[in-house]
N, C-alpha and C positions, 0 to 999 in steps of 0.2 A: 314783614320780615323781608318783603322784595324791598325796599328801602333803605334796611340796614346796611352798613359798611360790609364789603364782600371778607374781609378780612375776619370779620366774626362768623362767617358762614364757612368758610374753609375748615374742613375736619382735620387740624394741624395735630393732634394725638395718635391718629390711626396709624396702625402699620401698614405700610406700604408695598407689598410685594409685588406689583403690577408694573412699579416704574425700572426701566430699561432702558440702558445708553447704547444697545449693539443693535439696534432694528437695523433689518437691510431693507432697502426699495423692497426688493421681491415680496418677502413679509409685510411689507405696508400696502402694497398692492392687492396682495392676497385680501386683508382686512377690508380694503377699499371696494374690491368687488364683489363682496359677499351679499345677499341678496339683501334689499333694502330694508325690510322691516326686521330681519334677522339683525343685521348691523345697528339699527338704531336703539333695539333691544340691547344689544351688547354694550355700546356705549353709555347709552341710560343708565344700566347696571353697576356700570364703571363709575360713572359720574355720582351717583347716591352712596357709593363706598367712598368718596375721599371730600364730596362735598355736601353742601345742604339743599336738596332738591326743592326749586322754586325762589331761592336768591338769586336776585339778577342784580347786579351793579349796575348804577346810572353813572358813566363818565362824558365828563365836557370836554372836548376841544377846539382851541381855539388857534387861528393863524397871527402870531404877535408880530409876524414880518412876513411880507406877501408878494413872493415875485423876484424874478431876475437870479433866479439860482442857476450856476454856472453849469449843473450837472444836466447830463441829457435825457433822464428817463422817460422812456416812450409814453408811459402813461399820464405824465405828471405836466399840468398847467401851467406851472409854475417855473417850467423849464426856462431859461433865457433862449434858448435853441429853436423853440416852436414859436414862431416870429406870429403864425396868424391866430393863436390862441387871443381870445377877446379877454383880458385881464389887466385889471389896474395894478401895477407896483407900488407898495407902501412901505414907508420904513419903518422900524422896530416901533412898536407902540410905546406909549408914556406907560410908566410902570402904575400909576394909580389909574387908567383906566382900566387895565390887564385886571387888576386887583376888582375893580367895581364888578366888571363881567363875571370874574370869579363868583364874588358873592352873590351875585345873580343866579347864576348856575346851581349852586349849593340851595338858595332858597327853593329852586325849581326841582329840588331833589338828587341834585347830581353830589356825589361824594369822592370823586375823583376829579380833578380838573388837570389838562394836559394842555400843553404849549409847543406850537411847532414856527420855526422859524427858517426860510427856505436859505441855508445856507449849505455850502458845500462841506464847510467844517468850520467849529469854533476858532473863533480868533480872541485872543488877550485884549482886553481893552474895556471901553466903556460900555458897548454893547452886550458884553458879555456879564460886565457889573451889574448893569441893570437886569439881564435874565436871572442874577443871583439873588436881587433884589424880590422878582416876582415869584422865585420857587418861596421864599421865606415868607411872602406875604400870603400865599398862598395856604403855607403850612398853618400859618397863622390863625386862619380862618379855619381850622379843624379838618380841613380835606387833604387828599394823598395828593401829591404834585409829580407829574411825569410830563417833562421836557422831549422832543425830538429835534435837534438842532444840527445835525450831520455827522461828520468824523470828530473825534475828540480823544486827546492825550488821557495818560492815566491822572495825571496831576489834575487835567481839569476836571476829569470825572471827581476825582477826590473833592474837590471846590464844591461840587455839586451837592456830594452826599453831607458835607460839612453843612451847608445850607439846610439842610433836611431836606432834599429830593428824595421820593419813594422809589420810582423807578425812569429809566432811559429807555427812549422807544427807538430802535433802529433794525428795520426789517430786513431779512433776507430778499425778499420778494419773489424769489422763486428759486428754482434748483440750480445747481452749478452749471449744468450743462446748457440750461435754455438760458441762462442772466446774461450772455453776452447780446442776447438778441434783443434786448430791452436796455440796457445800459452800458456805454462805453467809456464813461469819464470816471469810473471809481469800479474796482476790481473786488471779485467777490472775499479775495482776501483783507481788502481794507475794510470790508464791513465786518469781517470775523475778529479783526484788529480792535477795531471798536467795541465790540461786544465783550471782548477780553480786557480791556478797559475799564468797561461797566462793571464786570466782575471783580476786577482786581481792588475797586474803589468801595466794595462791599453793597453796590445799589442792586436793586431789583430788576431785572433783564425783560423789557417787553418787547418781544421780536417774533414778526409773523410772515405772512406775504398777502401776494393778490393772485387770484384765480382769472381767468377768463382772458387773458391776456394771449392767447395763441398756443400757449403750452399743452404737453401732454400730459394726461394722467401719470405716468412715470417721472415726470416732472415735478408734479405737485408731491409724488411721494418721496421724492429724492428730497424737496426743501424738508419736508418732515424728518426723515432720516438724521439731517443735519441738525436738525434742533435737539434730535433725542440724543445726541452724543455731549452735550453739555450737560454737565455735573455740577450743580443741581440742573433740572429742566430750565427753561424762562418759566420766571412766575406769571406772565402773562403773555398770550398769542392771538394777536387781531388776525381775524381770518376776512380779507379783503375781497370783495368782486370787483371787478374792473368799472369804472364809472368812465366809459368812452367821451370825452371832452373832444369838441368840435376845435382843431387846429394842430392836433396832438395826434401823432405818427400812428396811434390806435384808433383814431375816429373810426365811428362807421362799424365798431364789431358788434354783434349782439347782446345783449345781456344773456349772463352763463342760466342756464337752465337752473331754476330753482332747486330741484331734487339733486343736482351737481355741488349745488351750495351745501345741502345737508349731508351729503355723503362726506364731503370735506371735513365741515365741522365734526361727523359722527367719528371719523377716520384720525382727527387732531385728538378729539378726547381720549381714544385708545390709545394711540400711541405717546400722548402727554398727560396720563391722569391727573396728576395734580396740579396743573397749570390752571390759570384762569382764562377760558376760550373768550374772545371779545368780537361779536359781532361788528364789523366795522362798515368801511366805504362800500357802496352797493348797496345797504340794507335797504334802502327807499324803493329798490326794484322788486322786493320780496312782499307777498301778500303778508295779512296780519297770519292768518294758519303756518304760512313756509317759515313765518321765524318763531312760531312756538314750535313748530317740528325742530327747529335747528335748536330750541332751547330742551327739546326731550332729547335731542341727540348730546346734548353735553356744552351747548353755551351757556354762559352765566355773568356775561357783562356785555353793554352795549353802550354805543356812544348818544348820548341823548342832545338833542338840539337838531336845528333845521339846516345847517352847515358843519359838513366835516372840513376845515380848512377851507377850502374854495367849490367843494363840488356840493352838491344837494345831498341831506340826509332827511329819513323820516321827520314828516311835520309833529309837532307839538302833540296835536289833537288826536294824531294817527296812534302815536304813543302811549298817551292816555288811554286809547280804547283796549290799545295791547294790554297795558297793564291792567286794565280793570278786566278783560277776558281772564289772564292768569287768578285773581283773586278768587279765594274760596264765595260760593252762593250763597249767601244768608236765607235760607226758605223760611216762609212763614209759620212753618212748625216749630222750627228753632226759636224764634225770637217769643212764641207763646210759652215755651218751655224755660226761657231765659226769665220772663215776669214770674 
């Protein structure tokens, strides 16, 4: 069950009375601040209503064009504004190289392959044509395909949809009021317009944010409130913890408290009950037990592989131990009964 595509695991035919599009920040804060065990229990119950418990999708993420991004996102080592970051810039990878890596990811158990390019926006031309070929190739491998390429127009989103793209990732990063503390080169409205283009093309929306950047808990709640206004909700919601990369404006920030991460996962599950909630960047700082608690609270996907774009992720051996812990225990008596 753990390795099956998550589309099989979602209870698509369930009646969904808990899906709301009118959450207020105050209501979300009240959910977030419930006693931890009560919060996790409520999130787990809702998760079981909308998803198959124990089904966890493995996704793989590759940076197909690295560094030199003109945006000034304070958390991102790929920004051209952060001159002290030790990062080698690379051009767009050849299509065949990307598809070879995708094939290896599939062999390792991933059924969703995500590709990221450090662009402010998609520009028509040879590079976009190459991305279209990558999407087609990933789909031909029998995998879901997701890309994160910056801002895009509706006609560009339509081209991606026609190539078979499953989902487009474009995160809000944080709540509207804190956003200007993190990014000045792209407005919140710009992000919302891109998400509208994604929806307009009939693509699945992959949209979440980052916690641990200095924002308040109300800022986190405000981000979830914005996500809940979409109808339908985003199909995929990645929750990232800041990876404080040396040379970025946010270097030196301490890792977020693992239980604060669990609270965010549980609150996300309650506010967005039908969405796939993805454990994303920062997972490598969580213990195996903390990750399992996140899954109990409603996370049902994770990024698999030792690198997420340019930042470290959990090692393959650690993830093997994580999934082994999630699997059923076969006891001697059961084996005897089977004979």
